[in-house]
C-alpha positions as CSV (number, residue, x, y, z in Angstrom):
1,M,36.2,-21.2,19.0
2,L,37.1,-23.3,22.1
3,S,35.2,-21.8,25.0
4,P,36.6,-22.0,28.5
5,S,33.4,-23.5,29.9
6,L,33.4,-26.3,27.4
7,A,37.2,-26.9,27.9
8,Q,36.7,-27.1,31.7
9,E,33.9,-29.5,31.3
10,I,35.8,-31.8,29.0
11,A,39.0,-31.6,31.1
12,G,37.2,-32.3,34.4
13,D,35.2,-35.2,33.1
14,T,38.1,-36.8,31.2
15,S,40.4,-36.5,34.2
16,A,37.9,-38.3,36.4
17,V,37.6,-41.1,33.9
18,I,41.3,-41.9,33.0
19,G,42.8,-41.0,36.5
20,F,45.3,-38.6,35.1
21,N,45.0,-34.8,35.0
22,V,43.9,-33.5,31.6
23,L,44.4,-29.8,30.6
24,I,43.3,-27.9,27.6
25,T,44.8,-24.7,26.2
26,D,43.7,-22.2,23.7
27,A,45.6,-21.3,20.5
28,D,47.9,-19.0,22.5
29,G,48.9,-21.7,25.0
30,M,46.8,-20.4,27.9
31,V,45.2,-23.1,30.0
32,I,41.4,-22.8,29.8
33,G,40.4,-26.1,31.3
34,S,42.1,-28.5,33.7
35,G,41.2,-31.3,36.1
36,D,43.5,-29.4,38.4
37,T,41.7,-26.1,38.4
38,H,44.7,-24.3,39.9
39,R,46.3,-24.5,36.5
40,V,43.5,-22.7,34.7
41,G,44.8,-19.3,33.5
42,T,48.4,-20.3,33.5
43,F,50.7,-20.4,30.4
44,H,51.6,-23.8,29.0
45,E,54.8,-23.2,27.0
46,A,55.0,-26.6,25.4
47,S,51.7,-26.0,23.6
48,V,53.1,-23.2,21.5
49,E,55.3,-25.5,19.5
50,V,52.7,-28.2,19.4
51,I,50.2,-25.7,17.9
52,R,52.8,-24.5,15.4
53,T,53.8,-27.9,14.1
54,Q,50.4,-29.6,14.8
55,E,52.4,-32.6,16.1
56,A,52.2,-34.3,19.5
57,A,55.1,-33.8,22.0
58,T,56.1,-35.7,25.1
59,H,58.2,-34.3,28.0
60,N,59.9,-36.2,30.8
61,T,60.7,-34.6,34.1
62,S,63.9,-32.9,33.1
63,Q,62.4,-31.5,29.9
64,A,59.3,-30.3,31.6
65,H,61.3,-28.3,34.2
66,R,62.8,-26.2,31.4
67,L,59.4,-25.1,30.1
68,Q,57.0,-22.7,31.8
69,G,53.9,-24.2,33.2
70,V,54.7,-27.7,31.9
71,R,54.7,-31.0,33.8
72,P,55.8,-34.5,32.6
73,G,53.3,-36.0,30.1
74,V,52.1,-35.7,26.6
75,T,50.7,-32.7,24.7
76,L,48.6,-33.1,21.5
77,P,47.2,-30.5,19.0
78,L,43.4,-30.0,18.8
79,V,42.7,-29.6,15.1
80,T,39.4,-28.5,13.4
81,D,39.2,-27.8,9.6
82,G,42.9,-28.2,9.3
83,Q,43.6,-25.5,11.9
84,A,45.1,-26.0,15.4
85,V,42.7,-24.3,17.8
86,G,44.4,-25.4,21.0
87,T,46.0,-28.4,22.7
88,V,45.1,-31.2,25.1
89,G,47.7,-32.4,27.6
90,I,47.8,-35.4,29.9
91,T,50.0,-35.2,33.0
92,G,52.0,-38.3,34.0
93,T,55.1,-40.2,32.8
94,P,55.0,-40.4,29.0
95,A,55.0,-44.2,29.2
96,Q,51.9,-44.1,31.3
97,V,49.8,-41.5,29.5
98,R,50.9,-41.9,25.9
99,R,48.2,-44.7,25.4
100,F,45.5,-42.2,26.3
101,G,46.7,-39.4,24.2
102,L,45.1,-40.2,20.8
103,L,41.8,-41.3,22.4
104,V,41.5,-38.1,24.5
105,K,42.5,-35.9,21.5
106,R,39.9,-37.4,19.2
107,Q,37.2,-37.3,21.8
108,T,37.9,-33.7,22.5
109,E,37.9,-32.8,18.8
110,I,34.6,-34.6,18.4
111,L,33.0,-32.6,21.3
112,L,34.5,-29.4,19.9
113,R,33.0,-30.0,16.5
114,E,29.6,-30.8,18.0
115,S,29.8,-27.6,20.1
116,V,30.7,-25.6,17.0
117,M,27.8,-27.1,15.0
118,L,25.4,-26.5,17.9
119,R,26.5,-22.9,18.2
120,S,26.2,-22.4,14.4
121,R,22.7,-23.9,14.4
122,L,21.7,-21.7,17.3
123,L,23.1,-18.6,15.6
124,A,21.2,-19.5,12.4
125,E,18.0,-19.9,14.4
126,R,18.5,-16.6,16.1
127,A,19.1,-14.9,12.7
128,A,16.0,-16.5,11.2
129,E,14.0,-15.3,14.2
130,K,15.3,-11.8,13.8
131,L,14.5,-11.8,10.0
132,L,11.0,-13.1,10.6
133,A,10.4,-10.5,13.3
134,D,11.7,-7.7,11.0
135,V,9.3,-8.9,8.2
136,A,6.4,-9.1,10.7
137,S,7.0,-5.5,11.9
138,Y,8.2,-4.1,8.5
139,D,7.4,-0.4,8.0
140,P,8.7,1.1,4.7
141,Q,8.9,4.5,6.5
142,V,11.5,3.1,8.9
143,V,13.5,0.6,6.9
144,E,13.9,0.0,3.1
145,G,12.7,-3.4,1.8
146,E,15.9,-3.9,0.0
147,F,17.8,-3.9,3.3
148,L,15.8,-6.9,4.4
149,V,16.4,-8.5,1.1
150,F,20.1,-8.0,1.5
151,R,20.1,-9.4,5.1
152,A,18.1,-12.4,4.0
153,A,20.5,-13.0,1.2
154,E,23.4,-13.1,3.7
155,L,21.5,-16.0,5.4
156,G,20.9,-17.8,2.1
157,F,17.3,-16.7,1.6
158,D,15.9,-14.9,-1.4
159,L,12.9,-12.8,-0.3
160,R,12.1,-11.9,-3.9
161,L,10.8,-15.5,-4.5
162,R,7.1,-16.1,-4.4
163,R,6.3,-16.9,-0.8
164,V,3.4,-17.2,1.6
165,A,3.4,-16.7,5.3
166,V,2.1,-19.4,7.7
167,A,1.6,-19.0,11.4
168,F,1.3,-22.0,13.8
169,E,0.0,-21.8,17.4
170,V,0.8,-24.7,19.7
171,T,-0.9,-24.8,23.0
172,V,-1.3,-27.1,26.0
173,P,-5.0,-28.0,26.4
174,D,-6.9,-27.1,29.5
175,T,-5.7,-29.7,32.1
176,G,-9.3,-29.8,33.5
177,G,-10.2,-31.9,30.4
178,C,-7.2,-34.3,30.8
179,R,-7.2,-37.4,32.7
180,R,-5.7,-37.3,36.2
181,G,-2.0,-37.9,36.3
182,A,-1.5,-37.1,32.6
183,P,1.8,-35.3,31.8
184,T,1.6,-31.7,30.8
185,R,4.0,-30.0,28.4
186,D,6.0,-26.7,28.9
187,M,6.1,-24.8,25.6
188,A,9.6,-23.4,26.3
189,L,10.9,-26.9,26.8
190,V,9.5,-28.3,23.5
191,R,10.6,-25.4,21.3
192,S,13.3,-27.3,19.5
193,E,11.0,-30.3,19.0
194,L,8.3,-28.1,17.5
195,L,10.8,-26.4,15.2
196,R,12.0,-29.8,14.0
197,T,8.4,-31.0,13.4
198,V,7.6,-27.9,11.3
199,R,10.8,-28.2,9.3
200,E,10.1,-31.9,8.5
201,V,7.1,-30.7,6.5
202,F,8.4,-27.3,5.3
203,A,11.8,-28.7,4.2
204,D,12.6,-26.5,1.2
205,P,16.0,-24.9,1.7
206,Q,14.3,-21.5,1.0
207,D,11.7,-22.0,3.7
208,I,12.3,-19.6,6.7
209,V,11.1,-21.3,9.9
210,A,11.4,-19.6,13.3
211,T,9.7,-19.1,16.6
212,T,8.1,-15.8,17.2
213,A,6.9,-16.3,20.7
214,P,6.4,-19.2,23.1
215,G,4.1,-21.6,21.3
216,W,4.1,-19.6,18.1
217,I,6.1,-20.6,15.0
218,G,6.2,-18.6,11.7
219,V,7.0,-19.9,8.3
220,L,7.8,-17.9,5.2
221,H,7.2,-20.7,2.7
222,R,8.6,-20.6,-0.8
223,L,5.7,-21.3,-3.1
224,P,6.6,-23.5,-6.1
225,A,4.7,-22.5,-9.2
226,E,2.7,-25.7,-9.2
227,E,1.7,-25.6,-5.5
228,S,-2.0,-25.0,-4.8
229,D,-3.9,-23.7,-1.8
230,G,-5.1,-27.2,-1.2
231,S,-1.6,-28.6,-1.2
232,L,-0.4,-25.9,1.3
233,A,-3.4,-26.5,3.6
234,A,-2.6,-30.2,3.5
235,D,1.0,-29.5,4.6
236,C,-0.3,-27.4,7.4
237,R,-2.7,-30.1,8.5
238,R,0.3,-32.6,8.5
239,V,2.1,-30.3,10.9
240,T,-0.9,-30.0,13.2
241,D,-1.5,-33.7,13.1
242,L,2.2,-34.4,13.9
243,V,2.1,-32.0,16.9
244,V,-1.0,-33.6,18.3
245,A,0.5,-37.1,17.8
246,Q,3.3,-36.0,20.2
247,G,0.8,-36.0,23.0
248,G,-0.3,-33.3,25.4
249,L,-0.5,-30.5,22.7
250,T,-2.9,-29.0,20.3
251,A,-2.0,-27.0,17.2
252,R,-3.7,-24.7,14.7
253,A,-2.4,-22.9,11.6
254,G,-3.3,-19.7,9.8
255,V,-2.3,-19.1,6.2
256,G,-1.8,-15.7,4.4
257,E,-1.8,-14.8,0.8
258,A,1.0,-15.2,-1.8
259,A,3.6,-12.4,-1.9
260,T,6.6,-11.4,-4.0
261,S,7.9,-8.4,-2.1
262,V,8.9,-7.6,1.5
263,G,5.8,-5.4,1.9
264,A,3.4,-8.0,0.6
265,L,5.2,-10.7,2.7
266,H,4.6,-8.5,5.8
267,H,0.9,-8.3,5.0
268,S,0.9,-12.1,4.3
269,Y,2.2,-12.7,7.8
270,Q,-0.2,-10.3,9.4
271,D,-3.0,-12.1,7.5
272,A,-1.8,-15.5,8.7
273,C,-1.9,-14.3,12.3
274,D,-5.4,-12.8,11.7
275,A,-6.5,-16.2,10.3
276,L,-5.3,-17.9,13.4
277,R,-7.1,-15.6,15.8
278,L,-10.3,-15.3,13.8
279,G,-10.5,-19.1,13.3
280,A,-10.3,-19.6,17.0
281,R,-13.6,-17.7,17.4
282,L,-15.5,-19.8,14.9
283,S,-17.6,-22.8,15.9
284,D,-16.2,-25.6,13.6
285,H,-12.7,-25.6,15.2
286,A,-10.9,-26.3,11.9
287,P,-7.2,-26.7,12.6
288,V,-6.1,-24.8,9.4
289,R,-7.5,-21.5,8.3
290,L,-6.8,-19.5,5.1
291,I,-7.2,-15.8,5.3
292,A,-8.8,-15.9,1.8
293,D,-11.8,-17.6,3.5
294,L,-12.0,-15.1,6.3
295,R,-11.8,-11.7,4.6
296,V,-15.3,-10.7,5.7
297,H,-14.5,-11.8,9.3
298,Q,-11.3,-9.8,9.2
299,V,-13.2,-6.6,8.1
300,L,-15.8,-7.1,10.8
301,A,-13.1,-7.6,13.4
302,A,-11.4,-4.4,12.3
303,A,-14.7,-2.6,12.8
304,G,-14.5,-3.0,16.5
305,Q,-16.8,-4.5,19.1
306,P,-19.3,-1.6,19.5
307,A,-20.0,-1.6,15.8
308,R,-20.5,-5.3,15.7
309,N,-22.7,-5.3,18.7
310,R,-25.0,-2.7,17.1
311,L,-25.1,-4.7,13.9
312,V,-26.2,-7.8,15.8
313,E,-28.7,-6.0,18.0
314,L,-30.4,-4.1,15.1
315,T,-30.4,-7.0,12.6
316,A,-30.8,-10.2,14.6
317,A,-32.1,-9.3,18.0
318,G,-35.2,-11.4,17.6
319,L,-33.3,-14.4,16.4
320,R,-30.7,-14.2,19.2
321,A,-33.6,-14.4,21.8
322,Q,-34.5,-17.9,20.5
323,P,-33.2,-20.9,22.4
324,D,-32.0,-22.5,19.2
325,W,-30.2,-19.3,18.0
326,P,-26.8,-21.2,17.4
327,M,-28.6,-23.6,15.0
328,L,-30.4,-20.7,13.3
329,R,-27.2,-18.8,13.0
330,D,-25.4,-21.8,11.4
331,T,-28.3,-22.2,9.0
332,I,-28.0,-18.6,7.8
333,T,-24.3,-18.9,7.4
334,A,-24.5,-22.1,5.5
335,W,-27.2,-20.7,3.2
336,C,-25.0,-17.7,2.3
337,E,-21.7,-19.5,2.0
338,H,-23.1,-22.2,-0.3
339,G,-24.6,-20.0,-3.0
340,F,-28.1,-19.7,-1.5
341,N,-28.6,-23.3,-2.6
342,L,-30.8,-25.6,-0.4
343,V,-29.1,-28.8,-1.3
344,R,-25.5,-27.6,-0.7
345,A,-26.5,-25.8,2.5
346,A,-28.2,-29.0,3.8
347,A,-25.1,-31.0,3.0
348,A,-22.9,-28.5,4.9
349,L,-25.2,-28.7,7.9
350,H,-25.5,-32.5,7.7
351,V,-29.3,-32.3,7.8
352,H,-32.2,-33.0,5.4
353,R,-33.2,-30.4,2.8
354,N,-36.6,-30.1,4.5
355,T,-35.0,-29.2,7.8
356,V,-33.3,-26.3,6.1
357,V,-36.6,-25.2,4.6
358,Y,-38.2,-25.4,8.1
359,R,-35.5,-23.3,9.7
360,M,-35.5,-20.7,7.0
361,H,-39.3,-20.3,7.3
362,K,-38.8,-19.8,11.1
363,I,-36.2,-17.2,10.5
364,E,-38.4,-15.3,8.0
365,Q,-41.3,-15.4,10.5
366,I,-39.2,-13.9,13.3
367,T,-37.4,-11.3,11.2
368,G,-40.4,-10.5,9.0
369,R,-38.0,-10.5,6.0
370,P,-37.7,-13.0,3.1
371,L,-34.4,-14.8,2.9
372,R,-34.7,-14.8,-0.9
373,D,-34.0,-11.1,-0.7
374,H,-30.2,-11.2,-0.8
375,R,-29.7,-7.8,0.8
376,T,-31.7,-9.0,3.8
377,T,-29.8,-12.3,3.9
378,M,-26.4,-10.6,3.6
379,A,-27.2,-8.3,6.5
380,L,-28.2,-11.3,8.6
381,Y,-25.1,-13.1,7.4
382,L,-22.8,-10.3,8.6
383,A,-24.7,-10.2,11.9
384,C,-24.1,-14.0,12.3
385,L,-20.4,-13.6,11.7
386,A,-20.2,-10.7,14.1
387,D,-21.9,-12.8,16.7
388,Q,-19.4,-15.6,16.1
389,L,-16.5,-13.2,16.6
390,G,-17.9,-12.4,20.0
391,G,-16.2,-9.9,22.3
392,G,-12.6,-10.3,21.2
393,G,-12.3,-6.8,19.6
394,A,-10.3,-6.0,16.6
395,V,-7.6,-8.4,15.6
396,Q,-4.1,-7.4,16.5
397,A,-1.4,-9.2,14.5
398,D,2.0,-9.9,15.8
């Protein structure tokens, strides 16, 4: 529990401050830290009785001579959770060093507790990372789902609860767009800060939050019965806003589908990663993407780049040759995604209804096909989505 490195750091620093040598032993009386480094690794006989009784002891010169490895001074027990885990000793005449004894003891115990808490937190984070990684890579042919349920239960998580996976990607923007002299951020250095930010929003004790790679954070969020997709998206947006507010970073989120089993949770996480990557290829740069809104994109991405290129070339080659192709593409997309309704499509594009009519007429003239024919329109819609996806190839989830 009391590591030699921590003991040496405490003993060395404290000795320098009070002007008397401080040594620290483990529960067996072996010196593991000392201002006088020559004493490290020696046996301190007086500590054995101090640990047994959990009471301080002082030794003058004659008493110290009769004990192995002991010099005049005071020895006090280090106690955590009612158990003596070692001792701290101060070398000097008892009259000189007694006044430092209780102060040094309490300070050492505080540092020890903080060290234990930090180690416990780090171990919990590593366990959460391993659990999330196992869910992400889950293969029922390799490991049984019940084994992961059991492992999660040991950490206090119930994987049988209704959950949804969320993936966050935090990046440092291209410095070419930043002002000269602006500070940049190292993702590895802000890891703990990012985890804390996500946990401020996803604060349910059953929420599993862990890093999956530098700049990537996964959440297996417990879904309360009353929580809607809109509420979850709003929480994700809060996280991205908080990250951006820290300065020098950008953040996006992908959201999977609800799941109640390990297998479904695995697919939810893969979907969340797909939503992140697919969303990055779309033109509106929305910070939060739900896979439910990107299922067609996901299927097109899985088809592979050659198949998508052929679809675009055979369906929209004439349109792509136009200088205003991005505008025409957005018009087709808005027309299809808003129920083939002129008013709603115009509102989505932030243009007048007549502008949409003009663009649709132009599209019909170039393609030679009526947009009122839904099969024609859907083929064009898929070609537009394929064009938006670009050359990224099939989506590969973590």
